[in-house]
KELORO-808307 format. One line per 4 residues: number of its first residue (from 1); their letters; for each residue x, y, z of N, C-alpha, C. Coordinates in Angstrom, 1 decimal, always signed. Each point is the difference from the previous one (the first is absolute). Layout:
REM KELORO-808307
NUM) a) X Y Z X Y Z X Y Z ~ ...
END
This chain:
REM KELORO-808307
1) mrff) -3.0 +12.2 -31.4 -0.1 -0.3 +1.8 +1.5 -0.7 +0.0 ~ +0.4 -1.1 -0.7 +1.3 -0.5 +0.2 +1.3 +1.0 -0.3 ~ -0.3 +0.5 -1.0 +1.0 +1.3 -0.8 +0.3 +0.9 +1.5 ~ -0.8 +0.4 +0.6 -0.2 +0.8 +1.2 +0.9 -0.5 +1.2
5) aall) -0.3 -1.4 +0.2 +0.7 -0.5 +1.2 +1.2 -0.7 -0.1 ~ +0.4 +0.0 -1.6 +1.4 -0.1 -0.3 +1.1 +1.2 +0.1 ~ -1.1 +0.9 -0.5 +1.1 +1.4 +0.2 +0.1 +0.3 +0.9 ~ -0.8 +0.0 +1.4 +0.0 +0.2 +1.5 +1.0 -0.9 +0.4
9) vvvl) +0.3 -1.2 -0.5 +0.9 -1.0 +0.8 +1.2 +0.9 -0.4 ~ +0.2 +0.0 -1.4 +1.3 +0.7 -0.6 +0.5 +1.3 +0.8 ~ -1.1 +0.9 +0.3 +0.3 +1.2 +0.3 +0.6 -0.1 +1.7 ~ -0.7 -0.7 +0.6 +0.2 -0.6 +1.3 +1.9 -0.8 +0.1
13) llts) +0.2 -0.8 -1.1 +1.3 -0.7 +0.1 +1.1 +1.4 -0.4 ~ -0.3 +0.9 -0.9 +1.0 +1.1 -0.2 +0.1 +0.8 +1.3 ~ -1.1 +0.2 +0.5 +0.0 +1.0 +1.3 +1.1 -1.0 +1.1 ~ -0.1 -1.2 +0.0 +0.6 -0.7 +1.2 +1.3 +0.3 -0.3
17) fsft) +0.4 -0.5 -1.5 +1.7 -0.1 -0.2 +0.3 +1.6 +0.0 ~ -0.5 +0.9 +0.1 +0.5 +1.4 +0.0 +0.4 +0.5 +1.6 ~ -0.3 -0.9 +0.7 +0.2 +0.2 +1.5 +0.8 -1.3 +0.7 ~ +1.1 -0.3 -0.9 +0.4 -1.3 +0.6 +1.2 +0.4 +0.9
21) daqk) +0.7 -0.7 +0.8 +0.9 +0.3 +1.1 +1.2 +0.5 -0.3 ~ +0.4 -0.3 -1.5 +1.2 +0.3 -0.4 +0.1 +1.5 -0.5 ~ -1.7 +0.7 -0.1 +0.2 +1.5 -0.2 -0.1 +0.7 +1.2 ~ +0.1 -0.7 +1.1 -0.5 +1.0 +1.4 +1.3 +0.4 +0.3
25) pqnf) -0.1 +1.0 +0.5 +1.6 +0.7 +0.8 +0.6 -1.2 +0.9 ~ +1.0 -0.2 +0.1 +0.9 -1.2 +0.6 +0.2 +0.3 +1.6 ~ -0.2 +1.5 +0.5 +0.4 +0.5 +1.2 -1.0 +1.0 +0.3 ~ +0.1 +0.4 +1.2 -0.7 +0.9 +0.4 +0.2 +1.4 -0.5
29) yeky) +1.3 +0.5 -0.1 +0.2 +1.3 -0.3 +0.0 -0.1 -1.4 ~ +0.2 -0.9 -0.8 -0.2 +0.3 -1.4 -1.8 +0.1 -0.2 ~ -0.6 -0.7 +0.6 -1.4 +0.4 -0.5 -0.2 +1.4 +0.4 ~ +0.5 +1.0 +0.7 -0.3 +1.1 +0.5 +0.7 +1.0 -0.9
33) iksq) +1.2 -0.7 -0.5 +0.8 +0.8 -0.9 -0.8 +0.4 -1.4 ~ -1.1 -0.9 -0.4 -0.6 +0.2 -0.9 -1.2 +0.6 +0.2 ~ -0.3 +0.6 +1.1 -1.3 +1.0 +0.4 +0.8 +1.1 -0.1 ~ -0.7 +0.9 -0.1 +0.3 +1.5 +0.5 -0.3 +0.7 +1.6
37) difs) -1.1 -0.9 +0.4 -0.2 +0.5 +1.2 +1.4 +0.6 +1.3 ~ +0.9 -1.1 -0.2 +0.9 +0.1 +1.1 +0.9 +1.1 -0.4 ~ +0.3 +0.4 -1.2 +0.7 +1.0 -0.6 -0.4 +1.4 +0.1 ~ -1.6 +0.1 -0.3 -0.8 +1.3 +0.3 +0.3 +0.4 +1.5
41) ylnv) +0.0 -1.4 +0.6 +0.0 +0.4 +1.7 +1.2 +0.5 +0.4 ~ +1.1 -0.4 -0.4 +1.4 +0.3 +0.4 +0.7 +1.0 -0.9 ~ -1.1 +0.2 -1.1 +0.8 +1.2 -0.8 +1.2 +0.0 -0.4 ~ +0.2 -1.3 -0.7 +1.6 -0.4 -0.6 -0.3 -0.8 -1.4
45) qpak) +1.1 -0.2 -0.8 -0.3 -0.5 -0.9 +0.1 -1.5 +0.1 ~ -0.6 -0.9 -1.0 +0.0 -1.5 +0.2 +1.4 -0.4 -0.6 ~ +0.5 -1.3 +0.5 +1.0 -0.5 -1.0 -0.4 -0.5 -1.3 ~ +1.2 +0.3 -1.0 -0.6 -0.4 -1.3 -0.1 -1.4 -0.4
49) tald) +1.0 -0.8 +0.9 +0.0 -1.3 -0.5 -0.3 -1.2 +1.4 ~ +0.2 -0.9 -0.2 +0.0 -0.9 +1.1 +1.4 -0.2 +0.6 ~ +1.0 +0.4 -0.8 +1.3 -0.1 +0.2 +0.2 +1.2 +1.2 ~ -0.7 +1.1 -0.4 +0.1 +0.9 +0.9 -0.3 -0.4 +1.5
53) fdts) -1.2 -0.3 +0.0 -0.5 -0.5 +1.2 +0.9 -0.9 +1.0 ~ +0.5 -1.2 -0.8 +0.9 -1.2 +0.4 +1.2 +0.6 +0.4 ~ +0.8 +1.0 -0.3 +1.2 +0.5 +0.2 -0.3 +1.3 +1.0 ~ -1.2 +0.4 +0.2 +0.1 +1.2 +0.9 -0.9 -0.4 +1.4
57) iifs) -0.1 -1.4 +0.1 -0.6 -0.2 +1.5 +0.7 -0.3 +1.0 ~ +1.5 +0.6 -0.5 +0.8 -0.2 +1.6 -0.2 +1.1 +0.8 ~ -0.4 -0.4 +1.6 +0.0 +1.1 +0.9 +1.1 +0.6 +0.4 ~ +0.4 +0.9 -0.5 +1.0 +0.9 +0.4 -0.1 +1.6 -0.3
61) srqi) +0.3 +0.9 +1.1 -0.6 +1.2 -0.1 +1.0 +0.7 -0.7 ~ +1.5 -0.4 -0.1 +1.3 +0.5 -0.5 -0.2 -0.5 -1.8 ~ -0.8 -1.2 -0.4 -0.1 -0.2 -1.3 -1.0 +0.5 -0.4 ~ -1.2 +0.2 +0.7 -1.2 +0.5 -0.7 -0.6 +1.2 +0.3
65) penn) +0.0 +1.0 -1.1 -0.5 +1.2 +0.4 -1.6 -0.1 +0.8 ~ -0.1 +1.3 +1.0 -1.4 -0.1 +0.8 -1.1 +0.0 -0.7 ~ +0.1 +0.6 -1.2 -1.3 +0.0 -0.7 -0.3 -0.9 -1.1 ~ +0.9 -1.4 +0.2 -0.1 -1.1 -1.0 -1.3 -0.6 +0.7
69) iygl) -0.8 -0.8 -0.7 -1.0 -0.7 +0.5 +0.5 -1.1 +0.5 ~ +1.0 -0.6 +0.0 +0.5 -1.3 +0.5 +0.7 +0.7 +1.2 ~ +0.3 +0.9 +0.2 +0.9 +0.6 +1.2 -1.0 -0.3 +1.3 ~ +1.1 -0.5 +1.1 -1.1 -0.1 +1.4 -0.9 +1.0 +0.2
73) ksrk) +0.2 +1.2 -0.2 -0.9 +0.9 +0.7 -1.5 +0.1 -0.9 ~ +0.2 -0.1 -1.3 -1.2 -0.4 -1.1 -0.9 -1.3 +0.5 ~ +0.9 -1.0 +0.0 -0.8 -1.5 +0.8 -0.7 +0.3 +1.3 ~ +0.4 +0.7 +0.8 -0.4 +0.2 +1.3 -1.4 +0.9 -0.1
77) eyad) +0.0 +0.8 -0.8 -0.9 +1.0 -0.5 -1.2 -1.0 -0.8 ~ +0.3 -0.6 -0.5 -0.7 -1.0 -0.9 -0.8 -1.1 +1.0 ~ +0.9 -0.5 +0.7 -0.5 -0.7 +1.1 -1.2 +0.4 +1.0 ~ +0.5 +1.7 +0.3 -0.8 +0.4 +0.6 -1.5 +0.0 -0.5
81) ylfq) +0.0 +0.7 -1.1 -1.1 +0.0 -0.8 -0.9 -1.1 -0.4 ~ +0.6 -1.3 -0.1 -0.9 -1.1 -0.2 -0.4 -0.2 +1.0 ~ +0.5 -0.1 +1.6 -0.6 -0.4 +1.1 -1.5 +1.2 +0.2 ~ +0.2 +1.3 -0.5 -0.9 +1.2 +0.5 -1.0 -0.5 -1.0
85) skqy) +0.3 -0.9 -1.2 -1.4 +0.2 -0.9 -0.4 -1.8 +0.4 ~ +0.6 -0.4 +1.0 -0.4 -1.5 +0.8 +0.2 -1.1 -1.5 ~ +1.1 +0.3 -0.1 +0.7 -1.3 -1.3 +1.1 -0.4 +1.1 ~ -0.7 -0.9 +0.9 +0.6 -0.5 +1.0 +1.1 -1.3 -0.2
89) klsa) -0.4 -0.7 -0.8 +1.1 -1.1 -0.7 +1.3 +0.7 -0.8 ~ -0.3 +1.1 -0.8 +0.9 +0.3 -0.7 +1.0 +1.1 +0.7 ~ -0.6 +0.7 +1.1 +0.8 +0.8 +0.9 +1.0 -0.9 +0.7 ~ -0.6 -1.1 +0.5 +1.0 -1.0 +0.8 +1.2 -0.5 -0.7
93) ieyd) -0.5 -0.3 -1.6 +1.2 -0.3 -0.6 +0.9 +1.0 -0.2 ~ -0.3 +1.3 -0.3 +0.9 +1.0 +0.1 +0.7 +0.5 +1.3 ~ -0.7 -0.1 +1.2 +0.8 +0.2 +1.1 +1.1 -1.5 +0.5 ~ -0.4 -1.1 -0.6 +0.6 -1.0 +0.2 +1.5 +0.4 -0.8
97) nimk) +0.1 +0.6 -1.1 +1.1 +0.1 -0.6 +0.6 +1.1 +0.3 ~ -0.4 +0.9 +0.4 +0.4 +1.3 +1.0 +0.9 -0.7 +1.0 ~ -0.5 -0.7 +0.9 +0.4 -0.6 +1.3 +1.4 -0.6 -0.7 ~ +0.1 -0.6 -0.8 +1.5 -0.5 -0.7 +0.7 +0.9 -0.3
101) aess) -0.4 +1.4 -0.2 +1.3 +0.9 -0.4 +0.2 +0.8 +1.6 ~ -1.1 +0.3 +0.2 +0.3 +0.8 +1.6 -0.9 -0.6 +1.0 ~ +0.4 -0.8 +1.1 -0.6 -0.9 +0.8 -0.2 +1.1 +1.3 ~ -1.1 +0.7 +0.0 -0.1 +0.6 +1.4 -1.5 -0.3 +0.5
105) pqnl) -0.1 +0.7 +1.5 -1.1 -0.5 +0.3 -1.1 +1.0 -0.6 ~ +0.0 +1.0 -0.3 -1.2 +0.5 -0.7 -0.3 -0.7 -1.4 ~ +0.9 -0.5 -0.6 -0.6 -0.8 -1.4 -0.5 -1.2 +0.5 ~ +0.5 -0.7 +1.2 -0.5 -1.1 +0.6 -1.4 -0.1 +0.3
109) lklt) -0.1 +1.3 +0.7 -1.4 +0.3 +0.3 -0.9 -0.1 -1.2 ~ +0.1 +0.7 -1.0 -0.7 +0.3 -1.0 -0.4 -1.2 -0.6 ~ +1.1 -0.9 -0.2 -0.2 -1.4 -0.5 -0.7 -0.6 +0.5 ~ +0.0 +0.0 +1.7 -1.1 -0.7 +0.6 -1.4 +0.4 -0.4
113) kslv) +0.0 +1.1 +0.2 -1.4 +0.8 -0.2 -0.8 -0.3 -1.4 ~ +1.2 -0.2 -1.0 -0.5 -0.5 -1.3 -0.4 -1.5 -0.1 ~ +0.7 -0.9 +1.0 -0.5 -1.2 +0.1 -1.0 -0.3 +0.5 ~ -0.5 +0.9 +1.1 -1.3 +0.0 +0.8 -1.0 +0.1 -1.1
117) gage) +0.2 +0.9 -1.0 -1.2 +0.6 -0.6 -0.3 -1.1 -1.1 ~ +1.4 -0.6 -0.5 -0.6 -1.1 -1.3 -0.1 -1.1 +0.6 ~ +0.0 -0.2 +1.5 -0.7 -1.4 +0.5 +1.2 -1.4 +0.3 ~ +1.2 +0.9 -0.3 +1.0 -1.1 +0.0 +0.5 -0.2 +1.7
121) lsra) -0.4 -0.3 +0.7 +0.0 +0.0 +1.4 +1.0 -0.5 +0.8 ~ +0.4 -1.5 -0.5 +1.1 -0.7 +0.6 +1.2 +0.8 -0.5 ~ +0.1 +0.9 -1.1 +1.2 +0.4 -0.2 +0.3 +1.9 +1.0 ~ -1.5 +0.2 +0.2 -0.1 +1.2 +0.7 +0.7 -0.3 +1.3
125) nacc) -0.5 -1.3 +0.7 +0.2 -0.4 +1.3 +1.5 -0.4 +0.1 ~ +0.6 -0.4 -1.1 +1.5 -0.1 +0.2 +0.8 +1.3 -0.1 ~ -0.5 +1.0 -0.9 +0.1 +1.6 +0.4 -0.2 +0.3 +1.2 ~ -0.7 -0.2 +0.8 +0.0 +0.4 +1.2 +1.4 -0.3 +0.7
129) dsla) +0.0 -1.0 -0.1 +1.4 -0.9 +0.9 +1.2 +1.0 -0.2 ~ +0.3 +0.4 -1.1 +0.9 +1.1 -0.4 -0.4 +1.4 +0.3 ~ -1.1 +0.4 -0.1 -0.4 +1.4 +0.4 +0.0 +0.3 +1.6 ~ +0.0 -1.2 +0.8 +0.0 +0.2 +1.3 +1.4 +0.5 +0.6
133) vsfp) +1.0 -0.1 -0.8 +1.2 +0.7 +0.3 +0.0 +1.6 +0.3 ~ -0.9 +0.4 -1.1 -0.2 +1.7 +0.0 -0.7 +0.5 +0.8 ~ -1.4 -0.7 -0.4 -1.1 +0.3 +0.9 -0.6 -1.2 +0.5 ~ +0.2 -0.3 +1.2 -0.4 -1.1 +0.5 -1.5 -0.1 +0.7
137) lraf) -0.5 +1.3 +0.6 -1.2 +0.0 +0.5 -0.9 +0.2 -1.5 ~ +0.3 +0.4 -1.1 -0.8 +0.2 -1.3 +0.1 -1.3 -0.6 ~ +1.0 -1.1 +0.0 +0.2 -0.9 -0.4 -0.8 -1.2 +0.7 ~ +0.0 +0.3 +1.3 -0.9 -1.1 +0.8 -1.6 +0.1 -0.2
141) nika) -0.5 +1.3 +0.0 -1.5 +0.2 -0.4 -0.2 -0.5 -1.5 ~ +0.7 +0.3 -0.8 -0.2 -0.3 -1.5 -0.1 -1.6 +0.0 ~ +0.9 -0.6 +0.8 +0.1 -1.6 +0.2 -1.4 -0.6 +0.6 ~ -0.6 +0.8 +0.9 -1.2 -0.1 +0.7 -1.3 -0.6 -0.9
145) clyi) +0.3 +1.4 -0.9 -1.2 +0.4 -0.8 -0.1 -1.3 -1.4 ~ +1.3 -0.3 -0.1 +0.5 -1.0 -1.0 -0.6 -1.8 +0.7 ~ +0.2 -0.2 +1.0 -0.7 -0.8 +0.7 -1.5 -0.1 -0.1 ~ -0.7 +0.9 -0.1 -1.4 +0.3 +0.2 -0.4 -0.4 -1.7
149) mtdd) +0.7 +0.6 -1.0 -0.3 -0.1 -1.2 +0.2 -1.4 -0.5 ~ +1.0 -0.6 +0.4 +0.4 -1.4 +0.1 -0.8 -1.1 +0.7 ~ -0.8 +0.4 +1.0 -0.8 -0.7 +0.7 +0.6 -0.8 +1.1 ~ +1.3 +0.5 +0.3 +0.7 -0.7 +1.0 -0.2 +0.3 +1.5
153) fdsf) -1.1 -0.1 +0.4 -0.5 +0.9 +1.3 +0.9 -0.3 +1.1 ~ +0.2 -1.4 +0.2 +0.7 -0.6 +1.1 +1.2 +1.1 +0.1 ~ +0.8 -0.1 -1.0 +1.4 +1.1 -0.2 -0.4 +1.2 +0.3 ~ -1.2 +0.6 -0.3 -0.3 +1.5 +0.6 -0.3 +0.0 +1.3
157) dslp) -0.6 -1.1 +0.6 -0.5 +0.1 +1.2 +1.2 -0.2 +1.2 ~ +1.1 -0.4 -0.6 +1.2 -0.4 +0.7 +0.9 +1.4 +0.3 ~ -0.4 +1.1 -0.9 +0.7 +1.0 -0.3 -0.1 +1.0 +1.7 ~ +1.0 +0.5 +0.4 -0.1 +1.0 +1.2 -0.9 +1.3 -0.5
161) ksql) -1.0 -0.4 +0.9 -1.2 +1.7 -0.5 +0.7 +1.2 +0.5 ~ +1.2 -0.1 +1.0 +0.5 +1.3 +0.3 +0.5 +0.7 -1.3 ~ +0.4 -0.5 -1.1 +0.7 +0.5 -1.0 -1.1 +0.2 -1.3 ~ -1.0 -0.4 +0.4 -1.3 -0.3 -1.2 -0.4 +1.4 +0.0
165) vtsi) -0.3 +0.7 -1.1 -0.7 +1.1 -0.4 -1.8 -0.5 +0.5 ~ -0.5 +0.7 +0.9 -1.2 -0.3 +0.4 -1.2 -0.2 -0.7 ~ +0.1 +0.6 -1.4 -1.0 -0.4 -1.3 +0.0 -0.9 -0.6 ~ +1.3 -1.0 -0.1 +0.1 -1.1 -0.8 -0.6 -0.9 +1.1
169) nylr) -0.2 +0.0 +1.0 -0.9 -1.1 +0.8 -1.8 +0.1 -0.7 ~ -0.2 +1.0 -0.3 -1.2 +0.0 -0.5 +0.1 -0.6 -1.7 ~ +0.9 +0.1 -0.4 +0.1 -0.6 -1.6 +0.0 -1.6 +0.4 ~ +0.4 -0.5 +1.1 +0.0 -1.4 +0.2 -1.3 -0.8 +0.2
173) ylpv) -0.8 +1.0 +0.3 -1.7 -0.5 +0.0 -0.7 +0.7 -1.2 ~ +0.4 +0.1 -1.0 -0.4 +0.4 -1.0 -1.2 -1.1 -0.6 ~ -1.4 +0.3 +0.0 -0.9 -1.4 -0.5 +0.2 -0.1 -1.3 ~ +0.3 -1.5 -0.5 +0.0 -0.5 -1.3 -1.1 -1.2 +0.0
177) hfkk) -1.1 +0.4 -0.7 -0.9 -1.1 +0.2 +0.2 -0.9 -1.1 ~ +0.7 -1.1 +0.1 +0.7 -1.3 -0.9 -1.5 -0.9 -0.5 ~ +0.2 -0.3 -1.2 -0.8 -1.0 -0.4 +0.4 -1.4 +0.2 ~ -0.7 -0.7 +0.5 +0.3 -1.4 +0.0 -0.1 -1.0 -1.2
181) pava) +1.1 -0.6 -0.8 -0.1 -0.6 -1.1 -0.7 -1.4 +0.1 ~ +0.1 -0.6 +1.2 -1.1 -1.3 +0.4 -1.1 +0.4 -0.3 ~ -0.7 +1.0 +0.6 -1.2 +0.5 +0.0 -0.6 +0.3 -1.1 ~ +1.0 +0.7 -0.7 -0.7 +0.4 -1.4 -0.1 -1.3 -0.9
185) gvms) +0.9 -0.6 +0.1 +0.1 -1.6 -0.7 -1.4 -0.7 +0.4 ~ -0.3 -0.1 +1.2 -1.2 -1.0 +0.8 -1.1 +0.8 -0.5 ~ -0.3 +1.5 -0.1 -1.1 +0.3 -0.4 -0.3 +0.2 -1.5 ~ +1.3 +0.0 -1.1 -0.3 -0.5 -1.2 -0.3 -1.2 -0.4
189) mlip) +0.3 -0.9 +0.8 -0.3 -1.1 -0.2 -1.7 -0.5 +0.3 ~ -0.6 +0.7 +1.1 -1.5 -0.2 +0.4 -0.6 +1.0 -0.8 ~ +0.3 +1.0 -0.5 -0.8 +1.1 -0.7 +1.1 +0.6 -0.7 ~ +0.2 -0.5 -1.7 +1.0 +0.7 -0.6 -0.2 +1.5 -0.4
193) gsgq) +0.9 +0.6 +0.2 +0.1 +1.4 +0.1 -0.3 +0.6 +1.3 ~ -0.1 -0.7 +0.8 -0.2 +0.8 +1.5 +1.5 +0.2 +0.4 ~ +0.9 -0.8 -0.3 +1.2 +0.1 +0.5 +0.8 +1.2 -0.5 ~ -0.3 +0.2 -1.2 +0.5 +1.2 -0.8 -0.7 +1.5 +0.7
197) iysg) -1.1 +0.0 +0.3 -0.8 +1.0 +0.5 +0.9 +0.4 +1.2 ~ +0.0 -0.8 +0.9 +0.8 -0.5 +1.5 +1.6 +0.9 -0.2 ~ +0.4 -0.2 -0.9 +1.5 +0.2 -0.2 -0.3 +1.6 -0.5 ~ -1.2 +0.4 -0.6 +0.1 +1.7 -0.3 +0.1 -0.2 -1.2
201) dipe) -0.2 -0.8 -0.9 -0.1 +0.0 -1.8 -1.4 -0.4 +0.0 ~ -1.2 +1.0 +0.2 -1.0 -0.2 -0.5 -0.6 -0.1 -1.1 ~ +0.7 +0.7 -1.1 -0.4 -0.3 -1.5 +0.3 -1.4 -0.4 ~ +1.2 -0.6 +0.4 +0.2 -1.5 -0.6 -0.8 -0.7 +0.6
205) gvvt) -0.6 +0.2 +1.9 -1.0 -0.9 +0.4 -1.0 +0.0 -0.5 ~ -0.6 +0.8 -0.5 -1.5 +0.2 -0.7 +0.4 -0.3 -1.2 ~ +0.7 -0.1 -0.8 +0.2 -0.9 -1.4 -0.1 -1.1 +0.3 ~ +0.8 -0.4 +1.0 -0.1 -1.6 +0.3 -0.9 -0.5 +0.3
209) iivt) -0.8 +0.7 +0.9 -1.5 -0.6 +0.1 -0.8 -0.2 -0.8 ~ -0.1 +1.1 -1.1 -0.8 +0.1 -1.1 +0.3 -1.0 -1.0 ~ +1.5 -0.5 +0.0 +0.3 -1.1 -1.3 -0.4 -1.1 +0.6 ~ +0.5 -0.5 +1.4 -0.5 -0.9 +0.5 -1.4 -0.6 -0.2
213) afda) -1.0 +1.1 +0.5 -1.3 -0.1 -0.2 -0.3 -0.6 -1.3 ~ +0.4 +0.8 -1.2 -0.2 -0.2 -1.3 +0.3 -1.5 -0.5 ~ +1.3 -0.4 +0.7 +0.6 -1.1 -0.5 -1.1 -1.3 +0.8 ~ -0.2 +0.3 +1.2 -0.7 -0.9 +0.6 -1.3 +0.0 -0.7
217) fhiv) -1.2 +0.9 -0.4 -1.0 +0.1 -0.7 +0.4 -1.1 -1.4 ~ +0.8 +0.1 -0.7 +0.2 -0.6 -1.3 +0.5 -1.3 +0.3 ~ +0.7 -0.3 +1.4 +0.0 -1.7 +0.0 -1.3 -0.7 +0.2 ~ -0.9 +0.8 +1.2 -1.1 -0.9 +0.1 -1.0 +0.0 -1.1
221) ngvk) +0.0 +1.1 -0.8 -0.8 +0.3 -1.2 +0.5 -1.6 -1.0 ~ +1.1 +0.5 -0.1 +0.9 -1.2 -1.1 -0.3 -1.5 +0.6 ~ +0.2 -0.3 +1.3 -0.4 -1.8 +0.7 -1.7 +0.1 -0.4 ~ -0.7 +1.1 +0.5 -1.5 -0.2 -0.7 -0.1 -0.5 -1.2
225) kygv) +0.3 +0.9 -0.7 +0.0 -0.1 -1.8 +0.6 -1.1 -0.3 ~ +1.2 -0.1 +0.1 +0.6 -1.4 -1.0 +0.7 -1.1 +0.9 ~ -0.3 -0.1 +1.3 +0.4 -0.8 +0.9 +1.5 +0.0 +0.8 ~ +0.2 -0.6 +0.7 +1.5 +0.2 +0.6 +1.1 -0.4 -1.0
229) kdiy) +0.3 -1.0 -0.9 +0.7 -0.6 -0.8 +0.2 +0.9 -1.4 ~ -0.7 +1.2 -0.2 -0.1 +0.4 -1.0 +1.3 +1.0 -0.2 ~ +0.7 +0.4 -1.0 +0.9 +0.7 -0.1 -0.1 +1.6 +0.5 ~ -1.1 +0.6 +0.3 -0.3 +1.3 -0.1 +0.1 +0.3 +1.7
233) piis) -0.5 -1.2 +0.7 -0.1 +0.4 +1.5 +1.3 -0.6 +0.5 ~ +0.7 -0.9 -0.5 +1.7 -0.1 +0.4 +0.6 +1.1 -0.3 ~ +0.1 +0.8 -1.1 +0.9 +0.9 -0.1 -0.4 +1.0 +0.7 ~ -1.1 +0.2 +0.4 -0.6 +1.2 +1.3 +0.8 -0.4 +1.2
237) iglg) -0.3 -1.0 +0.0 +0.4 -0.9 +1.7 +1.6 +0.4 +0.0 ~ +0.5 -0.3 -1.2 +1.7 -0.1 +0.0 +0.3 +1.6 +0.2 ~ -0.7 +0.9 -0.9 +0.4 +1.6 +0.4 -0.3 +0.5 +1.4 ~ -1.5 -0.5 +0.0 -0.1 +0.5 +1.5 +0.9 -0.5 +1.1
241) tvfy) +0.6 -0.9 -0.1 +0.9 -0.8 +1.2 +1.5 +0.9 +0.0 ~ +0.3 +0.4 -1.5 +1.3 +0.8 -0.1 -0.4 +1.3 +0.5 ~ -1.0 +0.6 -0.1 +0.0 +1.2 +0.6 -0.3 +0.1 +1.5 ~ -0.7 -1.3 +0.5 -0.2 +0.1 +1.5 +1.3 +0.1 +0.5
245) irni) +0.7 -0.9 -0.4 +1.6 +0.0 +0.5 +0.5 +1.1 -0.2 ~ +0.2 +0.5 -1.2 +0.6 +1.7 -0.1 -0.8 +0.8 +1.1 ~ -1.0 -0.1 +0.3 -0.5 +1.2 +0.7 +0.3 -0.4 +1.5 ~ +0.3 -1.0 +0.7 +0.8 -0.3 +1.1 +1.2 +0.7 -0.1
249) vrav) +0.9 -0.8 -1.1 +1.3 +0.6 +0.4 +0.3 +1.6 -0.3 ~ -0.9 +0.7 -0.7 -0.1 +1.1 -0.2 -0.1 +0.8 +1.5 ~ -1.2 -0.7 +0.3 -0.5 +0.9 +1.6 +1.5 +0.2 +0.8 ~ +0.5 -1.3 +0.0 +1.2 -0.1 +1.2 +1.3 +1.1 -0.8
253) risk) +0.2 +0.1 -1.0 +1.0 +0.7 -0.6 -0.4 +1.3 +0.0 ~ -1.3 +0.7 -0.1 -0.6 +1.2 +0.0 +0.5 +0.6 +1.7 ~ -0.4 -1.0 +1.0 +0.1 +0.2 +1.4 +1.3 +0.1 +0.4 ~ +0.7 -0.5 -1.0 +2.0 +0.3 +0.3 +0.0 +1.3 -0.5
257) sknr) -0.1 +0.1 -0.9 +0.1 +1.3 -0.8 -0.3 +1.1 +0.8 ~ -1.6 -0.2 +0.6 -0.2 +1.3 +0.7 +0.6 +0.0 +1.5 ~ +0.7 -0.6 +0.4 +0.7 +0.0 +1.5 +1.3 +0.5 -0.5 ~ +0.7 -0.4 -1.5 +1.3 +0.7 +0.1 -0.5 +1.7 -0.4
261) ylik) -1.0 +0.3 -0.4 -0.3 +1.5 -0.5 -0.1 +0.6 +1.4 ~ -0.8 -0.9 +1.0 -0.2 +0.9 +1.3 +1.3 +0.3 +0.8 ~ +1.1 -0.9 +0.2 +1.1 -0.2 +0.1 +0.9 +1.2 -0.5 ~ -0.5 +0.2 -1.6 +0.6 +1.1 -0.6 -0.4 +1.3 +0.5
265) lrnd) -1.3 +0.1 +0.2 -0.6 +1.3 +0.6 +0.6 +0.2 +1.3 ~ +0.1 -0.8 +0.8 +0.5 +0.2 +1.8 +1.4 +0.4 -0.2 ~ +0.7 -0.7 -0.9 +1.3 +0.4 +0.0 +0.6 +1.3 -0.7 ~ -1.0 +0.6 -0.9 +0.2 +1.4 -0.9 -0.4 +1.1 +1.2
269) kiad) -0.7 -0.4 +0.8 -0.7 +0.6 +1.4 +1.6 +0.4 +0.5 ~ +0.7 -1.2 +0.4 +1.0 +0.2 +0.9 +1.1 +0.4 -0.5 ~ +0.2 -0.3 -1.4 +1.1 +0.9 -0.8 -0.2 +1.5 +0.1 ~ -1.5 +0.2 -0.2 +0.0 +1.6 +0.0 +0.3 +0.8 +1.3
273) ymft) -0.2 -0.9 +1.0 +0.5 +0.6 +1.5 +1.3 +0.0 +0.2 ~ +0.8 -0.9 -0.8 +1.5 -0.1 +0.3 +0.4 +1.2 -0.7 ~ -0.4 +0.4 -1.2 +0.7 +0.8 -1.0 -0.5 +1.6 +1.2 ~ -1.0 +0.0 +0.2 -0.6 +1.4 +0.6 +1.0 +0.2 +1.7
277) tlf) +0.2 -1.1 +0.6 +0.4 -0.2 +1.6 +1.4 -0.4 -0.3 ~ +0.6 -1.1 -0.5 +1.0 -0.6 +0.7 +1.5 +0.4 -1.2 ~ -0.6 +0.2 -1.3 +1.1 +0.4 -1.0 +0.1 +1.6 +0.1
END
């Protein structure tokens, strides 16, 4: 048995060393150079070495052929592909680099769209200020949606409603049934596990109730059988106290995590609306 345990430890150590940061691709494009997906998508040949990548990243249509994977046209196609496959963070990186080479309202709009999908709302809000020069009404309504997504309802309510798309007013009142962390903590303090159930994690709540009942039984049984000063009930009481405190902390954390999840669901609905209506 010890041999198998030692063998398992050795295997885990070997697998952990095989995925060190030193062996990971150091930048985004190098990662995709090593996969064939992008090349099959663009129907071009990959760069042979990392040097080819570094020297060919110059954004100039006069220096780079149109069918080159690092050409501006190919990078736009790839950024569009990333967005359509809902890889919003990666598409935002691509559009951000494209903007450095070709700063246009359409590219800025696509960058804003990707940032909204990636959940980088502060950057998307900053892009709206620049977007307002070319698309004032569209930027205004995008900013209104961003106010809702960031719970900045005071700023939203101060917007002139004459320029606001009517359907955005309904997004303002999308129901989000938040859980109160304080309530979850008090419930788990009174009945261990009830706070987890209140927060939506029923399995953990049920397990907590069972473990607490089992530990309480052992404490009572140990005190009756061995007395209060015996090591057996002392250990049971100590473990039970640690588990009881952990149960309260977990209830609060689960409720906060649930609230973040509910906000994400709401924001995803608003983002879908923005993608189909505003962009």
